[in-house]
N, C-alpha and C positions, 0 to 999 in steps of 0.2 A: 926913799921908797921907790923912787924911780928905778933904782937898781933892782929892786925886788920885782917890780912890775915888769921889767924887761926880762928878768929870769923867768917870771911866771909866764910871760908870752912865749919865751923860748920853749919852756917845758910844755906849754899848751900846744904849740906848733908841733913839737916832737910827738906829743901824745896823739894829736890829730893824724900825723903822718903814720904813726904806728897803727892807729885804728884803721886807716885806709889800707895799709899793707895787710892787716889782719882780715879786713873785709875781702880784699882780693884773694887772699889765701883761702878763706872760707869758700868763696865761689869756686876756686880751683879744686879744693878738697871735696866739696859737695858734688861737683861735676864728675870728678874722678870716682867718687863713691857710687854715683848713679851708674857710670859706665861699668864699674866693677860688678855691680848687682846685675846689670843686663848681661854682661859676659858670663857671670856665674850661672844665671838662669839658662843661657844658651849652652853652656858647658854641661850643665845637668841634663838638659834635653838631649844633647849629643851622646852622653854616656848612657842614658836610658835607651836611646835608639840603638846604639851599638850593642847593648846587653840583649835587647829584643832580637836583633839580627843574628847575634851569635847563638841565641837560644834556638831560633828557627833553623840555623845552619846545623846545629847539633842534632835536632830532630830529623832533619833530612839525611844527614850522614848515618844516623842510627837506622833509618828506614832502608837506605841503600845497603847497609851492612846486612840487614835481615834478608833482603832480596838476593844479595850475592851468596849468602850462606845457604839460602833455600835452593838456589839454582846451581850451586857448586857441584852437586852430585851429577846433575845433567851435563854440565860442562865436562866433568871427568869422564862421563860415559862417551861423550862425543870425542874426547881425546883418544879413547880406545879405538874408535872408528878411524882415527887419523893414522894409526899404525897399519890398519888394513889398507888405507888409501896409499900409504907409502909403498906397500907391496904391489898394489895395483899400478902405481906410477912406474915402478920398475918393470912390470910386465908390459905396460904401454910403451915404455922406452925400447924394450927389446923388440916388440912388434913393429915399432916405427923403424928400427934399424933393418929388420927383415923386409919391411915394405920398401925401404929405400933401395935395398939390393934388388928387390923385384922390379922396382921402377926402372932401374938401370937396365935390367934384362928386357923389360918391356920396350924401352927406348931402342935397344939393339934390334929387337924383333920388329919394331915399327919401321926402322930403317930398312930392314930386309924386305918387309912388305912393300915399302915404298919402291924399292928397286924392282920387285915383282910386278907391281902395278904399272910401272914405266915400261917394263918388258911386255906386259900384256897389252898395253896401249899400242905399242909398236907392232905387235903381232896382229892386233885387230885392224890396224891401218893397212898392214900388208894383206890381210884377208879381204878387206874391203876393196883394195886395188885389184886383187885377183878376181873378185866377184865382178867388178866393173869390166875387167878384161874378158871374163867368161860371158858376160852379157853382150859385150861388143862382138865377140866371136859368134854367139848365137844369132845376133842380128844379121851379121854378115852371112851366116849360113842360111838364114831365113830368106835373105835377099837372093842368094845364089840358087837355092833349091826351091824356093817358093814359086817362082814363075813357071818352071817346068812342071811342078806338082799341080799348079792351078790348071795348066793345060790338061793334065791327066785326070784331074777331078771332073772335068767337063764330060769325060767319057764314062765316069763311074755313075751308074744309075741311082745309087743309094746315098750319094754325098749331099744332095740338096743344094749344091752350089752351081751357079750358072756361069760364073766367071772365074778369073784367076784369084788366088788367095791374097788378101790385102796386105798381110805381113804386119810386123810390129811398127810402132811409131818411130823407132830409132833408139840409139844407145841412151842409157840413163846416166846423168852426171850428178853425183851427190852435191849437196851444198858445200861451198868452199872450193868446189871444182878441182879437178886434177888435170 
């Protein structure tokens, strides 16, 4: 019987080990089952969210389509104006080319005016110098003729002068001096 009792012990040990393995396997399976249920619920939530988002997207695309359909005639009308704008742009381009040619002509005229102004400036300086010379000559004449005339004025009863003519203060020299 000892042999049988040893066999019995072996079988009992094996049965206990199998029970322990089965318990471990149960814990693993139950944990995996719980994880599967949680993932399944999360997946269901994701699918319903995606379905709701796609539904909203479909509604918005439908609304955009209605708006574009409604405004397409206005857009087509504006495109008709674009052909007019094309013709206007061609006219503007031609006008700009003409203006460009006119600007070149104006630049040439401005250069001619510049030369004329330089010539006029030179002529004005020459006239100013001549006026200074004339003024100096008049001063000299006044000095030379004034004294004898002053003496003659003393004999004139209507002159009101009692002495010689005082004359001018002298020649004028403009700023910058010559």
